[in-house]
Structures are given as structure tokens and as C-alpha cells.
DRENPA-3360 file (N, C-alpha, C; in nm, 2 decimals, always signed):
BEGIN
1 = MTDSGSHT = +0.08/-0.12/+0.00/+0.00/+0.00/+0.00/+0.09/+0.12/+0.00 ~ +0.03/+0.24/-0.03/+0.10/+0.36/-0.04/+0.09/+0.44/+0.09 ~ +0.18/+0.54/+0.10/+0.18/+0.63/+0.21/+0.11/+0.75/+0.17 ~ -0.01/+0.78/+0.23/-0.09/+0.90/+0.19/-0.01/+1.02/+0.23 ~ +0.06/+1.01/+0.33/+0.14/+1.13/+0.38/+0.24/+1.17/+0.27 ~ +0.31/+1.08/+0.21/+0.41/+1.11/+0.10/+0.34/+1.18/-0.01 ~ +0.22/+1.14/-0.05/+0.14/+1.20/-0.16/+0.11/+1.34/-0.12 ~ +0.06/+1.37/+0.00/+0.03/+1.50/+0.05/+0.15/+1.59/+0.05;
9 = IDIETGRR = +0.27/+1.54/+0.09/+0.39/+1.62/+0.09/+0.43/+1.65/-0.05 ~ +0.42/+1.56/-0.15/+0.45/+1.59/-0.29/+0.36/+1.70/-0.34 ~ +0.23/+1.71/-0.30/+0.14/+1.81/-0.35/+0.19/+1.95/-0.29 ~ +0.21/+1.94/-0.16/+0.24/+2.07/-0.08/+0.37/+2.13/-0.12 ~ +0.47/+2.05/-0.16/+0.60/+2.10/-0.20/+0.62/+2.12/-0.35 ~ +0.51/+2.11/-0.42/+0.51/+2.14/-0.56/+0.58/+2.03/-0.65 ~ +0.57/+1.91/-0.61/+0.64/+1.80/-0.69/+0.53/+1.72/-0.76 ~ +0.41/+1.74/-0.74/+0.30/+1.66/-0.80/+0.17/+1.74/-0.82;
17 = FAFGDNWA = +0.11/+1.72/-0.93/-0.02/+1.78/-0.95/-0.13/+1.70/-0.87 ~ -0.23/+1.77/-0.83/-0.34/+1.71/-0.75/-0.44/+1.65/-0.84 ~ -0.41/+1.54/-0.90/-0.49/+1.47/-1.00/-0.63/+1.44/-0.94 ~ -0.63/+1.39/-0.81/-0.76/+1.35/-0.75/-0.85/+1.47/-0.73 ~ -0.80/+1.59/-0.71/-0.89/+1.71/-0.69/-0.96/+1.74/-0.82 ~ -0.88/+1.72/-0.93/-0.94/+1.75/-1.07/-1.05/+1.64/-1.10 ~ -1.02/+1.52/-1.06/-1.12/+1.41/-1.08/-1.24/+1.43/-1.00 ~ -1.23/+1.49/-0.88/-1.34/+1.51/-0.79/-1.44/+1.61/-0.86;
25 = RFLSVVDE = -1.38/+1.71/-0.92/-1.46/+1.81/-1.00/-1.52/+1.75/-1.12 ~ -1.45/+1.66/-1.18/-1.51/+1.59/-1.30/-1.63/+1.51/-1.27 ~ -1.64/+1.46/-1.15/-1.76/+1.37/-1.11/-1.89/+1.45/-1.13 ~ -1.88/+1.58/-1.11/-2.01/+1.66/-1.12/-2.07/+1.66/-1.26 ~ -1.99/+1.62/-1.36/-2.04/+1.61/-1.50/-2.06/+1.47/-1.55 ~ -2.03/+1.37/-1.47/-2.05/+1.23/-1.51/-2.20/+1.20/-1.52 ~ -2.24/+1.14/-1.63/-2.38/+1.10/-1.65/-2.38/+0.97/-1.73 ~ -2.50/+0.92/-1.76/-2.51/+0.79/-1.83/-2.45/+0.80/-1.97;
33 = TRIANAVS = -2.46/+0.92/-2.03/-2.41/+0.93/-2.17/-2.26/+0.92/-2.16 ~ -2.19/+0.98/-2.07/-2.04/+0.97/-2.06/-2.00/+0.83/-2.03 ~ -2.08/+0.76/-1.94/-2.05/+0.62/-1.91/-2.07/+0.54/-2.03 ~ -2.17/+0.56/-2.11/-2.19/+0.48/-2.23/-2.08/+0.50/-2.33 ~ -2.02/+0.63/-2.34/-1.91/+0.65/-2.43/-1.79/+0.58/-2.38 ~ -1.77/+0.58/-2.25/-1.65/+0.50/-2.19/-1.66/+0.35/-2.22 ~ -1.78/+0.30/-2.21/-1.80/+0.16/-2.24/-1.78/+0.13/-2.38 ~ -1.83/+0.22/-2.47/-1.81/+0.20/-2.61/-1.66/+0.20/-2.65;
41 = SLKQMLEV = -1.58/+0.30/-2.60/-1.44/+0.31/-2.63/-1.36/+0.19/-2.58 ~ -1.40/+0.13/-2.46/-1.33/+0.02/-2.41/-1.36/-0.10/-2.50 ~ -1.49/-0.12/-2.54/-1.52/-0.23/-2.63/-1.44/-0.22/-2.76 ~ -1.43/-0.10/-2.81/-1.37/-0.09/-2.94/-1.22/-0.12/-2.93 ~ -1.15/-0.07/-2.83/-1.00/-0.09/-2.82/-0.97/-0.23/-2.79 ~ -1.05/-0.30/-2.70/-1.03/-0.43/-2.66/-1.08/-0.53/-2.76 ~ -1.16/-0.49/-2.85/-1.23/-0.57/-2.95/-1.31/-0.68/-2.89 ~ -1.40/-0.64/-2.79/-1.49/-0.73/-2.72/-1.63/-0.67/-2.72;
49 = NDLSGRSF = -1.72/-0.76/-2.70/-1.86/-0.72/-2.68/-1.89/-0.71/-2.53 ~ -1.83/-0.79/-2.45/-1.84/-0.79/-2.31/-1.72/-0.85/-2.24 ~ -1.71/-0.84/-2.11/-1.60/-0.89/-2.04/-1.64/-0.99/-1.93 ~ -1.75/-1.05/-1.95/-1.81/-1.15/-1.86/-1.71/-1.26/-1.83 ~ -1.69/-1.29/-1.70/-1.60/-1.40/-1.67/-1.45/-1.36/-1.67 ~ -1.42/-1.23/-1.70/-1.28/-1.19/-1.70/-1.25/-1.10/-1.58 ~ -1.12/-1.10/-1.54/-1.08/-1.01/-1.44/-1.01/-0.88/-1.50 ~ -1.03/-0.77/-1.44/-0.99/-0.64/-1.49/-0.92/-0.56/-1.39;
57 = LDAGSGSG = -0.79/-0.52/-1.41/-0.72/-0.44/-1.32/-0.71/-0.30/-1.37 ~ -0.76/-0.20/-1.30/-0.75/-0.06/-1.34/-0.63/+0.00/-1.26 ~ -0.52/+0.01/-1.32/-0.40/+0.06/-1.25/-0.38/+0.21/-1.26 ~ -0.43/+0.28/-1.16/-0.44/+0.42/-1.16/-0.58/+0.46/-1.21 ~ -0.68/+0.44/-1.12/-0.82/+0.45/-1.17/-0.87/+0.59/-1.19 ~ -0.80/+0.69/-1.13/-0.85/+0.83/-1.15/-0.99/+0.85/-1.10 ~ -1.08/+0.89/-1.19/-1.22/+0.91/-1.15/-1.29/+0.78/-1.13 ~ -1.24/+0.67/-1.18/-1.31/+0.54/-1.17/-1.40/+0.51/-1.29;
65 = LFSLAARR = -1.41/+0.60/-1.39/-1.50/+0.59/-1.50/-1.48/+0.46/-1.58 ~ -1.35/+0.42/-1.60/-1.33/+0.30/-1.68/-1.33/+0.18/-1.60 ~ -1.32/+0.19/-1.47/-1.35/+0.07/-1.38/-1.50/+0.04/-1.39 ~ -1.58/+0.15/-1.39/-1.72/+0.14/-1.40/-1.76/+0.08/-1.54 ~ -1.69/+0.13/-1.64/-1.72/+0.07/-1.78/-1.69/-0.08/-1.78 ~ -1.58/-0.12/-1.73/-1.54/-0.26/-1.73/-1.65/-0.34/-1.65 ~ -1.69/-0.28/-1.54/-1.79/-0.35/-1.45/-1.92/-0.36/-1.53 ~ -1.96/-0.26/-1.61/-2.08/-0.26/-1.69/-2.07/-0.37/-1.79;
73 = LGATVRSF = -1.95/-0.40/-1.84/-1.93/-0.50/-1.94/-1.92/-0.64/-1.88 ~ -1.93/-0.65/-1.74/-1.94/-0.78/-1.68/-1.81/-0.83/-1.61 ~ -1.70/-0.75/-1.62/-1.58/-0.79/-1.56/-1.58/-0.78/-1.40 ~ -1.49/-0.87/-1.34/-1.46/-0.85/-1.20/-1.35/-0.75/-1.19 ~ -1.37/-0.64/-1.12/-1.28/-0.53/-1.13/-1.20/-0.50/-1.00 ~ -1.07/-0.47/-1.01/-0.99/-0.43/-0.90/-0.93/-0.29/-0.94 ~ -0.96/-0.19/-0.87/-0.91/-0.05/-0.90/-0.82/-0.01/-0.79 ~ -0.71/+0.06/-0.83/-0.63/+0.12/-0.73/-0.57/+0.25/-0.78;
81 = DFDPHSVA = -0.53/+0.34/-0.69/-0.47/+0.47/-0.73/-0.38/+0.51/-0.62 ~ -0.27/+0.58/-0.66/-0.18/+0.64/-0.56/-0.23/+0.76/-0.49 ~ -0.32/+0.83/-0.55/-0.38/+0.95/-0.50/-0.51/+0.92/-0.42 ~ -0.51/+0.94/-0.29/-0.62/+0.91/-0.20/-0.75/+0.97/-0.25 ~ -0.74/+1.09/-0.31/-0.86/+1.16/-0.36/-0.92/+1.09/-0.48 ~ -0.83/+1.04/-0.56/-0.88/+0.96/-0.68/-0.94/+0.83/-0.63 ~ -0.89/+0.77/-0.53/-0.95/+0.65/-0.47/-1.09/+0.68/-0.42 ~ -1.11/+0.80/-0.35/-1.24/+0.84/-0.31/-1.33/+0.87/-0.42;
89 = CTRELRRR = -1.28/+0.92/-0.53/-1.36/+0.94/-0.65/-1.42/+0.81/-0.71 ~ -1.33/+0.71/-0.72/-1.36/+0.58/-0.77/-1.47/+0.52/-0.68 ~ -1.45/+0.53/-0.55/-1.55/+0.47/-0.46/-1.68/+0.54/-0.47 ~ -1.68/+0.68/-0.49/-1.81/+0.75/-0.51/-1.88/+0.71/-0.63 ~ -1.80/+0.69/-0.74/-1.86/+0.65/-0.87/-1.92/+0.51/-0.85 ~ -1.85/+0.42/-0.78/-1.91/+0.29/-0.75/-2.04/+0.30/-0.67 ~ -2.04/+0.39/-0.58/-2.16/+0.40/-0.49/-2.28/+0.45/-0.58 ~ -2.25/+0.54/-0.67/-2.36/+0.60/-0.75/-2.41/+0.51/-0.85;
97 = YSTDERGW = -2.33/+0.43/-0.92/-2.37/+0.37/-1.04/-2.36/+0.22/-1.04 ~ -2.29/+0.16/-0.94/-2.28/+0.01/-0.94/-2.38/-0.05/-0.85 ~ -2.46/-0.14/-0.90/-2.56/-0.21/-0.82/-2.51/-0.32/-0.74 ~ -2.39/-0.37/-0.77/-2.33/-0.48/-0.70/-2.18/-0.46/-0.68 ~ -2.15/-0.42/-0.55/-2.01/-0.38/-0.52/-1.92/-0.50/-0.50 ~ -1.98/-0.62/-0.49/-1.90/-0.73/-0.45/-1.79/-0.77/-0.56 ~ -1.82/-0.73/-0.68/-1.73/-0.76/-0.79/-1.64/-0.64/-0.83 ~ -1.63/-0.55/-0.74/-1.55/-0.43/-0.77/-1.48/-0.38/-0.64;
105 = VVEEGSVL = -1.35/-0.41/-0.63/-1.27/-0.37/-0.52/-1.19/-0.24/-0.55 ~ -1.20/-0.14/-0.46/-1.13/-0.02/-0.48/-1.04/+0.01/-0.36 ~ -0.91/+0.04/-0.39/-0.82/+0.06/-0.28/-0.70/+0.15/-0.32 ~ -0.62/+0.19/-0.23/-0.51/+0.28/-0.25/-0.38/+0.19/-0.28 ~ -0.31/+0.22/-0.38/-0.19/+0.15/-0.41/-0.11/+0.22/-0.52 ~ +0.01/+0.18/-0.54/+0.10/+0.24/-0.64/+0.15/+0.14/-0.74 ~ +0.16/+0.19/-0.87/+0.22/+0.11/-0.97/+0.37/+0.09/-0.95 ~ +0.43/+0.17/-0.86/+0.57/+0.15/-0.83/+0.60/+0.06/-0.71;
113 = DSTYLAQL = +0.50/+0.02/-0.65/+0.51/-0.07/-0.53/+0.50/-0.21/-0.57 ~ +0.62/-0.27/-0.60/+0.62/-0.41/-0.65/+0.56/-0.51/-0.55 ~ +0.58/-0.49/-0.42/+0.53/-0.58/-0.32/+0.38/-0.58/-0.32 ~ +0.32/-0.46/-0.33/+0.18/-0.45/-0.33/+0.12/-0.51/-0.46 ~ +0.18/-0.49/-0.57/+0.14/-0.54/-0.70/+0.14/-0.70/-0.70 ~ +0.25/-0.75/-0.64/+0.27/-0.90/-0.65/+0.15/-0.97/-0.57 ~ +0.10/-0.91/-0.47/+0.00/-0.98/-0.39/-0.14/-0.97/-0.46 ~ -0.15/-0.88/-0.57/-0.27/-0.87/-0.64/-0.30/-1.00/-0.73;
121 = GTFDVVYS = -0.19/-1.06/-0.77/-0.20/-1.17/-0.87/-0.20/-1.12/-1.01 ~ -0.26/-1.20/-1.10/-0.26/-1.15/-1.24/-0.40/-1.14/-1.29 ~ -0.42/-1.07/-1.40/-0.56/-1.04/-1.45/-0.57/-1.06/-1.60 ~ -0.69/-1.09/-1.64/-0.71/-1.11/-1.79/-0.69/-0.98/-1.87 ~ -0.73/-0.86/-1.81/-0.71/-0.73/-1.87/-0.64/-0.64/-1.77 ~ -0.53/-0.58/-1.80/-0.47/-0.48/-1.72/-0.48/-0.35/-1.80 ~ -0.54/-0.25/-1.74/-0.57/-0.12/-1.80/-0.50/-0.01/-1.72 ~ -0.43/+0.08/-1.80/-0.36/+0.19/-1.73/-0.35/+0.30/-1.83;
129 = WGVLHHTG = -0.45/+0.38/-1.83/-0.47/+0.49/-1.94/-0.42/+0.62/-1.88 ~ -0.31/+0.68/-1.94/-0.27/+0.81/-1.90/-0.22/+0.82/-1.76 ~ -0.16/+0.71/-1.71/-0.11/+0.70/-1.57/+0.04/+0.69/-1.56 ~ +0.10/+0.60/-1.63/+0.24/+0.56/-1.61/+0.33/+0.68/-1.63 ~ +0.30/+0.77/-1.72/+0.39/+0.88/-1.75/+0.38/+0.99/-1.64 ~ +0.29/+0.97/-1.54/+0.28/+1.06/-1.43/+0.35/+1.01/-1.30 ~ +0.42/+0.90/-1.31/+0.48/+0.84/-1.19/+0.62/+0.89/-1.15 ~ +0.69/+0.95/-1.25/+0.83/+0.98/-1.23/+0.92/+0.87/-1.26;
137 = QMWQALAN = +0.87/+0.75/-1.28/+0.95/+0.63/-1.32/+0.87/+0.55/-1.42 ~ +0.84/+0.61/-1.54/+0.75/+0.55/-1.63/+0.78/+0.41/-1.68 ~ +0.91/+0.38/-1.71/+0.95/+0.25/-1.76/+0.94/+0.14/-1.66 ~ +0.97/+0.18/-1.53/+0.96/+0.08/-1.43/+0.81/+0.05/-1.40 ~ +0.73/+0.16/-1.41/+0.58/+0.14/-1.39/+0.52/+0.05/-1.50 ~ +0.57/+0.07/-1.62/+0.52/-0.01/-1.73/+0.56/-0.16/-1.71 ~ +0.68/-0.18/-1.67/+0.73/-0.31/-1.65/+0.64/-0.38/-1.54 ~ +0.61/-0.30/-1.43/+0.54/-0.35/-1.32/+0.40/-0.39/-1.36;
145 = VAERVSPG = +0.33/-0.31/-1.44/+0.19/-0.35/-1.47/+0.19/-0.46/-1.57 ~ +0.29/-0.47/-1.66/+0.30/-0.58/-1.75/+0.31/-0.71/-1.68 ~ +0.37/-0.71/-1.57/+0.38/-0.84/-1.49/+0.25/-0.88/-1.44 ~ +0.15/-0.80/-1.43/+0.02/-0.83/-1.37/-0.08/-0.89/-1.48 ~ -0.03/-0.90/-1.60/-0.11/-0.96/-1.71/-0.10/-1.11/-1.71 ~ -0.21/-1.18/-1.71/-0.21/-1.33/-1.71/-0.16/-1.37/-1.85 ~ -0.10/-1.49/-1.86/-0.07/-1.54/-2.00/-0.19/-1.55/-2.08 ~ -0.18/-1.49/-2.20/-0.30/-1.49/-2.29/-0.39/-1.37/-2.27;
153 = GLLFVAIY = -0.35/-1.28/-2.17/-0.43/-1.17/-2.13/-0.39/-1.04/-2.21 ~ -0.46/-0.93/-2.18/-0.44/-0.81/-2.26/-0.39/-0.70/-2.17 ~ -0.30/-0.62/-2.22/-0.25/-0.50/-2.16/-0.29/-0.38/-2.24 ~ -0.36/-0.29/-2.18/-0.41/-0.17/-2.25/-0.35/-0.04/-2.18 ~ -0.26/+0.02/-2.25/-0.19/+0.14/-2.19/-0.20/+0.26/-2.29 ~ -0.20/+0.38/-2.23/-0.20/+0.50/-2.31/-0.09/+0.59/-2.25 ~ +0.01/+0.63/-2.33/+0.12/+0.70/-2.28/+0.15/+0.83/-2.37 ~ +0.18/+0.94/-2.31/+0.20/+1.06/-2.38/+0.31/+1.05/-2.49;
161 = NDQGWISR = +0.27/+1.11/-2.61/+0.36/+1.10/-2.72/+0.48/+1.20/-2.71 ~ +0.60/+1.15/-2.75/+0.72/+1.23/-2.74/+0.72/+1.32/-2.87 ~ +0.72/+1.45/-2.84/+0.72/+1.55/-2.95/+0.85/+1.63/-2.95 ~ +0.96/+1.58/-2.88/+1.08/+1.64/-2.88/+1.08/+1.77/-2.80 ~ +1.12/+1.88/-2.86/+1.13/+2.01/-2.79/+0.99/+2.06/-2.74 ~ +0.89/+2.02/-2.81/+0.75/+2.06/-2.76/+0.72/+2.00/-2.63 ~ +0.76/+1.87/-2.62/+0.73/+1.80/-2.49/+0.82/+1.86/-2.38 ~ +0.94/+1.91/-2.41/+1.02/+1.97/-2.31/+0.95/+2.10/-2.27;
169 = YWKAVKRC = +0.89/+2.17/-2.36/+0.82/+2.30/-2.33/+0.71/+2.27/-2.23 ~ +0.63/+2.16/-2.26/+0.51/+2.13/-2.17/+0.56/+2.08/-2.04 ~ +0.67/+2.01/-2.03/+0.72/+1.97/-1.90/+0.76/+2.09/-1.82 ~ +0.82/+2.20/-1.88/+0.85/+2.32/-1.80/+0.72/+2.39/-1.75 ~ +0.62/+2.39/-1.84/+0.49/+2.45/-1.80/+0.43/+2.38/-1.68 ~ +0.43/+2.25/-1.69/+0.37/+2.16/-1.58/+0.45/+2.18/-1.45 ~ +0.58/+2.18/-1.46/+0.66/+2.20/-1.34/+0.63/+2.33/-1.27 ~ +0.62/+2.44/-1.36/+0.58/+2.57/-1.31/+0.45/+2.57/-1.24;
177 = YVARPVLR = +0.35/+2.50/-1.30/+0.21/+2.50/-1.25/+0.21/+2.44/-1.11 ~ +0.28/+2.33/-1.09/+0.27/+2.27/-0.95/+0.36/+2.34/-0.85 ~ +0.47/+2.40/-0.90/+0.56/+2.46/-0.80/+0.52/+2.61/-0.77 ~ +0.44/+2.68/-0.85/+0.41/+2.82/-0.83/+0.26/+2.83/-0.84 ~ +0.19/+2.81/-0.73/+0.04/+2.82/-0.73/-0.01/+2.95/-0.79 ~ +0.06/+3.06/-0.77/+0.01/+3.19/-0.81/+0.01/+3.20/-0.96 ~ +0.08/+3.11/-1.03/+0.08/+3.12/-1.18/-0.02/+3.02/-1.24 ~ -0.09/+2.95/-1.16/-0.18/+2.84/-1.22/-0.29/+2.90/-1.31;
185 = WPLLLLHF = -0.36/+3.00/-1.27/-0.47/+3.06/-1.35/-0.41/+3.13/-1.47 ~ -0.30/+3.21/-1.46/-0.23/+3.26/-1.58/-0.19/+3.16/-1.68 ~ -0.14/+3.05/-1.64/-0.10/+2.94/-1.73/-0.22/+2.88/-1.80 ~ -0.33/+2.86/-1.72/-0.45/+2.81/-1.78/-0.51/+2.90/-1.89 ~ -0.51/+3.03/-1.85/-0.56/+3.13/-1.94/-0.48/+3.15/-2.07 ~ -0.34/+3.14/-2.05/-0.25/+3.15/-2.16/-0.28/+3.04/-2.27 ~ -0.30/+2.92/-2.22/-0.32/+2.81/-2.31/-0.46/+2.77/-2.34 ~ -0.55/+2.85/-2.29/-0.70/+2.82/-2.31/-0.74/+2.83/-2.45;
193 = PYLFGLRW = -0.69/+2.93/-2.53/-0.74/+2.94/-2.67/-0.71/+2.81/-2.75 ~ -0.59/+2.76/-2.73/-0.54/+2.64/-2.80/-0.60/+2.51/-2.75 ~ -0.59/+2.49/-2.62/-0.62/+2.36/-2.56/-0.77/+2.34/-2.54 ~ -0.85/+2.45/-2.53/-0.99/+2.44/-2.51/-1.07/+2.50/-2.62 ~ -1.04/+2.63/-2.65/-1.12/+2.71/-2.74/-1.12/+2.64/-2.88 ~ -1.00/+2.62/-2.94/-0.99/+2.56/-3.07/-1.05/+2.42/-3.08 ~ -1.02/+2.34/-2.98/-1.08/+2.21/-2.98/-1.23/+2.21/-2.97 ~ -1.28/+2.30/-2.89/-1.43/+2.31/-2.88/-1.49/+2.35/-3.02;
201 = LVRAATGR = -1.43/+2.45/-3.08/-1.48/+2.49/-3.21/-1.48/+2.38/-3.32 ~ -1.37/+2.31/-3.32/-1.36/+2.20/-3.42/-1.46/+2.09/-3.39 ~ -1.48/+2.06/-3.26/-1.58/+1.96/-3.23/-1.72/+2.01/-3.25 ~ -1.75/+2.13/-3.22/-1.88/+2.19/-3.25/-1.91/+2.19/-3.40 ~ -1.81/+2.22/-3.48/-1.83/+2.22/-3.62/-1.86/+2.08/-3.68 ~ -1.80/+1.98/-3.61/-1.81/+1.84/-3.66/-1.92/+1.76/-3.59 ~ -1.99/+1.83/-3.50/-2.09/+1.76/-3.42/-2.04/+1.66/-3.32 ~ -1.92/+1.69/-3.26/-1.86/+1.59/-3.17/-1.82/+1.67/-3.04;
209 = RRLERGMS = -1.92/+1.74/-2.98/-1.88/+1.81/-2.86/-1.84/+1.72/-2.74 ~ -1.90/+1.61/-2.74/-1.86/+1.51/-2.63/-1.73/+1.43/-2.67 ~ -1.64/+1.42/-2.58/-1.52/+1.34/-2.61/-1.55/+1.19/-2.62 ~ -1.48/+1.13/-2.71/-1.52/+0.99/-2.74/-1.51/+0.90/-2.62 ~ -1.42/+0.92/-2.52/-1.40/+0.84/-2.41/-1.49/+0.88/-2.29 ~ -1.58/+0.97/-2.31/-1.66/+1.02/-2.20/-1.60/+1.12/-2.11 ~ -1.49/+1.18/-2.16/-1.42/+1.27/-2.07/-1.47/+1.42/-2.09 ~ -1.40/+1.52/-2.04/-1.45/+1.65/-2.04/-1.33/+1.74/-2.09;
217 = LWHDMVDW = -1.36/+1.83/-2.19/-1.26/+1.92/-2.24/-1.19/+2.00/-2.13 ~ -1.28/+2.06/-2.05/-1.22/+2.15/-1.94/-1.13/+2.07/-1.85 ~ -1.18/+1.96/-1.79/-1.10/+1.89/-1.70/-0.98/+1.82/-1.76 ~ -0.99/+1.79/-1.89/-0.87/+1.74/-1.96/-0.77/+1.85/-1.98 ~ -0.81/+1.97/-2.00/-0.72/+2.08/-2.02/-0.64/+2.11/-1.89 ~ -0.72/+2.11/-1.78/-0.65/+2.14/-1.65/-0.55/+2.03/-1.62 ~ -0.59/+1.90/-1.65/-0.50/+1.79/-1.63/-0.37/+1.80/-1.71 ~ -0.39/+1.85/-1.84/-0.28/+1.86/-1.93/-0.18/+1.97/-1.89;
225 = VGGYPFEV = -0.23/+2.08/-1.85/-0.15/+2.20/-1.81/-0.07/+2.17/-1.68 ~ -0.14/+2.10/-1.59/-0.08/+2.08/-1.46/-0.02/+1.94/-1.43 ~ -0.05/+1.85/-1.52/-0.01/+1.71/-1.49/+0.14/+1.68/-1.48 ~ +0.19/+1.68/-1.36/+0.33/+1.66/-1.33/+0.34/+1.56/-1.22 ~ +0.44/+1.47/-1.22/+0.54/+1.44/-1.31/+0.49/+1.41/-1.45 ~ +0.59/+1.43/-1.55/+0.55/+1.42/-1.69/+0.66/+1.35/-1.77 ~ +0.63/+1.24/-1.83/+0.73/+1.17/-1.92/+0.66/+1.14/-2.05 ~ +0.74/+1.11/-2.15/+0.68/+1.08/-2.28/+0.76/+0.97/-2.35;
233 = ARPEAILR = +0.70/+0.91/-2.45/+0.77/+0.81/-2.53/+0.71/+0.80/-2.67 ~ +0.80/+0.76/-2.76/+0.75/+0.74/-2.90/+0.68/+0.60/-2.90 ~ +0.58/+0.58/-2.99/+0.52/+0.45/-2.99/+0.61/+0.33/-3.01 ~ +0.71/+0.35/-3.10/+0.80/+0.24/-3.13/+0.88/+0.20/-3.01 ~ +0.91/+0.29/-2.92/+0.98/+0.26/-2.79/+0.90/+0.17/-2.70 ~ +0.77/+0.20/-2.69/+0.68/+0.12/-2.61/+0.66/-0.02/-2.68 ~ +0.65/-0.02/-2.81/+0.64/-0.15/-2.88/+0.75/-0.24/-2.85 ~ +0.88/-0.18/-2.86/+0.99/-0.27/-2.84/+1.00/-0.31/-2.69;
241 = FCRDRGFT = +0.97/-0.22/-2.60/+0.97/-0.26/-2.46/+0.87/-0.37/-2.43 ~ +0.75/-0.37/-2.48/+0.66/-0.47/-2.45/+0.69/-0.60/-2.53 ~ +0.74/-0.59/-2.65/+0.77/-0.70/-2.73/+0.88/-0.79/-2.66 ~ +0.98/-0.72/-2.60/+1.08/-0.79/-2.52/+1.03/-0.86/-2.40 ~ +0.91/-0.83/-2.36/+0.85/-0.90/-2.24/+0.74/-0.99/-2.28 ~ +0.74/-1.04/-2.41/+0.65/-1.14/-2.45/+0.51/-1.09/-2.50 ~ +0.50/-0.97/-2.54/+0.37/-0.91/-2.58/+0.38/-0.88/-2.73 ~ +0.26/-0.90/-2.80/+0.25/-0.86/-2.94/+0.14/-0.75/-2.95;
249 = LRELKTCG = +0.16/-0.66/-3.04/+0.06/-0.55/-3.05/-0.07/-0.60/-3.11 ~ -0.18/-0.57/-3.05/-0.31/-0.61/-3.10/-0.39/-0.49/-3.16 ~ -0.38/-0.37/-3.10/-0.45/-0.26/-3.14/-0.37/-0.13/-3.11 ~ -0.37/-0.04/-3.20/-0.29/+0.09/-3.19/-0.38/+0.21/-3.24 ~ -0.38/+0.31/-3.15/-0.45/+0.44/-3.19/-0.35/+0.55/-3.15 ~ -0.29/+0.61/-3.24/-0.20/+0.72/-3.21/-0.27/+0.85/-3.21 ~ -0.20/+0.95/-3.16/-0.25/+1.09/-3.15/-0.21/+1.17/-3.28 ~ -0.15/+1.10/-3.38/-0.12/+1.16/-3.50/+0.00/+1.25/-3.49;
257 = GRHGCNEM = +0.09/+1.23/-3.40/+0.21/+1.31/-3.39/+0.19/+1.43/-3.31 ~ +0.07/+1.46/-3.26/+0.04/+1.58/-3.18/+0.06/+1.55/-3.03 ~ +0.03/+1.64/-2.94/+0.04/+1.62/-2.80/-0.08/+1.53/-2.76 ~ -0.07/+1.45/-2.66/-0.17/+1.36/-2.62/-0.11/+1.22/-2.61 ~ -0.20/+1.12/-2.60/-0.16/+0.98/-2.57/-0.17/+0.90/-2.69 ~ -0.08/+0.81/-2.70/-0.08/+0.69/-2.80/-0.14/+0.58/-2.72 ~ -0.25/+0.52/-2.77/-0.32/+0.41/-2.70/-0.27/+0.28/-2.77 ~ -0.24/+0.18/-2.69/-0.20/+0.05/-2.74/-0.25/-0.07/-2.65;
265 = VFLKSAER = -0.30/-0.17/-2.72/-0.34/-0.29/-2.66/-0.25/-0.40/-2.70 ~ -0.19/-0.47/-2.60/-0.10/-0.58/-2.63/-0.16/-0.71/-2.58 ~ -0.12/-0.82/-2.65/-0.16/-0.96/-2.61/-0.04/-1.02/-2.55 ~ -0.05/-1.08/-2.43/+0.06/-1.15/-2.37/+0.07/-1.29/-2.42 ~ +0.18/-1.34/-2.45/+0.20/-1.48/-2.49/+0.15/-1.57/-2.39 ~ +0.08/-1.67/-2.43/+0.02/-1.77/-2.34/+0.13/-1.86/-2.28 ~ +0.25/-1.85/-2.33/+0.36/-1.93/-2.27/+0.44/-1.86/-2.16 ~ +0.41/-1.73/-2.14/+0.48/-1.65/-2.04/+0.43/-1.67/-1.90;
% end
């Protein structure tokens, strides 16, 4: 298990973004339409119609939206997060929308805690979307969650795209956001026209105001500007890393070379 005190210290000393606080605000806009979008995106990437009879590990559950989506698809779900406020969000979402809590365990834990992870066992699906690059030890975190996949199981990860100097710019912005509270609103306002305004206009013009995964433009923007620690990787680096651990690529959705996450679903060899 994690030490909640260390998380609080990281927030107070400007070493970590308060992801859980942002997720708590996101809960106010969660509804059945967003949940349905999350379910649809999970079905599409995993190429399944349901997850009945399968176990699902949500490593870094955040709001808990995709733990709920997996539960709606019939999976037995285990959710954990390093941020105690994210854990609280996941539990609140379970309370609101899950009719049977017996098949959904929610707890505090870290993808960097190998002892904690080992006692969880292995799962048919391990899901970690937009999490590993916020740990400060991304490659170790990826190796750790890969170990939790059962032979013949699926690993679904999403990791920030490496844009070279642009990624270095965003890392500086994020570091400034968490270290200098007085600059948070100026940084949000500075980047608002690009990160929110332009995206909203494009989506309004194309009839796609709702994000495909059930997320929120505003909360995504806050997460993007403030999300620190921050690491990135090119898709081919992740492919090689997972291939060397007995995985083959099953599905790939890139962000087209822009900022954002490359989504990948890997199949673990049944012999591992």
C-alpha cells in the first residue's frame, strides 16, 4: 500500500499535480451518456462485446470511469490509485452507479510498489490509461503493470507522445504549474485558446462536442497543463519494450504526432 502522507507532501511541496482534486470536480459532469461513451471506447479498443468472466485491473483508476465501464461489461474489477482523492472518486462512482459492489474492489496502491502489486495476482485485462507517465518512473511502472497480465491476457496502456522540444516545453509549464500556485490561472488562461477554445470549435463544427472516451474538455485541459510528473515516449519505444516482455501488438491508436496519448493494446504470450 502507499503512504498517503508522502502524496500530500508531494502536493504541498510542488512536486506533484493534485490529480484527484481534478477528478473530484469531473464527477459533477459524469452521467449515463459519458458512461456509455466510456463503455463503447473500451469495447472498441479491446475488440470485445463484453468482459463477462474476466478479471480487470485498473492501475491508476482516477475518476473510476473506466473501472465502471469494465464493470458494466461484466468484468470482476480491481481498482487502485496512488492519490487518495482519486480512490475516493472511484468509490463515489461505484456508490452512485454500481448495483453490486462485490465484484469491484477499490483501494489505495501504487504502480511503483512491486510488493503491493505482487499480492494482487494476475488479471485477464490490465488497464492503465494516462497514468504511467505521471509516476516519475514511467518505464519501471510499465514493467510492473505488464507483470500483472495473465498469460494470454491483454495490456491496455496510453502514454504521452514524445514531441521532442515541444514535450520539453510542456514539461516546463507543468513543473511551473505545480511549483508556483500563483501562476496556475495565468498558465490556464494563456493556453486556453489552443487547448480548449480551438478544440471546442472543431468539435462543435463536426458535431462531436462530447469526447469519445466520455471525458471533459475542461478537466482534460486542467490535467494537461498541470499534470506533473511528466514523461513521454514514442510508440516504437513502447512497442519494443513490450515485445521484449512477451507481448504482441493487437491494437494501436496514435495521436497523429500531436500532443496527447498513444493508445496500445498488447496480447501477452500464453507461454509466459
